[in-house]
N, C-alpha and C positions, 0 to 999 in steps of 0.2 A: 505495501499500500502506499503508494505517495504522500508525503508528509510534509505541509506548505507551516515554516514557522515564520511568520512575522508579528504586525499588529492590525489589530483589525478594520481600523479605520484611516491608515492609511491608503492616499488613492493609489498606489503601483500596487497595494496589497488587492485591494476590487480591482483592476483591470487584470490582473496575473486567474485570480482566483474565478473570475470570465472566461479569461479565455480557457480554462480549464476545465469548467463547466460543458462550457457551448463545444470543445472537441471531443467531450466524454471521458474525458480524463478522470479517474477518481482519484479522491484524496482526501487528507486529515488534516483539516485546518489545525495548529498549535499556537495561543497566541503566547509567543516568546518573555513576554511582560511578566501575564497573568502564572502560567505556569514553570515561571522559574526553572524553564531551562536551558535559555542562554549561555551563560556560568558552566554548566555541566555539559552543552554541545560545544561549546566553542573548539576545546581542544580535538576534537573531529575534526569541525569543519573546517580548522586550519589547517589541520595534514592534506587537508584531500581539496581544499578552495583556496588556501595561504589568505592570512593575516591583510593581504593586501588591497584584498580584493573584496572583505569581507569588512574591513572598516569603513563607514558614508562620511566621509568628508567634505561631501558636498550639500548634509541637511543642516536642519536648525539647528539639531546638539551640539554641531561639531559646532558652533557657529557662536554658543550660549558656554565651550569651557572658553579657560583663561589658557592667556596669552603658552602658561608655563605647560600649562596640560597640553597645549599642543608642540607643544616642541619636542625636538629629537625623538621625533614614535619610532619605535623601533618593536619590536614579533613581544616584546615580554613588555612593554607600554599600551599598546594597541590590545593586546589582549587582557591587561589589568583592566584600561580605558570604558571596554566591549562591555565588562562581566562588570562593572560599577552600572553604567549608562547602557542601557542595552538598545534603546534605537539607537547610538551609533553602529548598531549593526543594520548593511547593506539588508533592504527588501526587495523581494521575500526570500526565503532560501526556503532552497525545493530540494525533498533527499527521497527520489528515488528508490533506491539501495545500494544502487551502484554506482550514480552521478550524484553531487551536489552539482545544484543550480543556485547560485547565486544572484539578484535583481534582474529584472523582468526585460525579456525584449520575444515578444511572437514570433522569432523567427530563429532564436534556438530553441523556446520552448517547441515548436511546430518541430524541428529536426532531430532536438532528443529526445523528445514523445509520442512519436508517433511509432 
């Protein structure tokens, strides 16, 4: 079963879930803020996709961080920040079991899920 991790009221999440539904792809949605799975899932996600892909540096949460928090980000610091502020994780994170897709692109979903 495909698992989609993210935040329910995120526009990108809504687009991804609509695409999955329209294309008949079964999935389970997991709100990683409410379920508290972000910190537990981060080591696996990092190993499969890389922290650079997971860290959302274009979102509002990134802009709210202090200059010190945003400075000199490496793997350890990025993982710590994403565990502390799950909104920093790029959405959605789609785990197919064999693949981990980070972010939403209709073309990528079509290529990877059909």
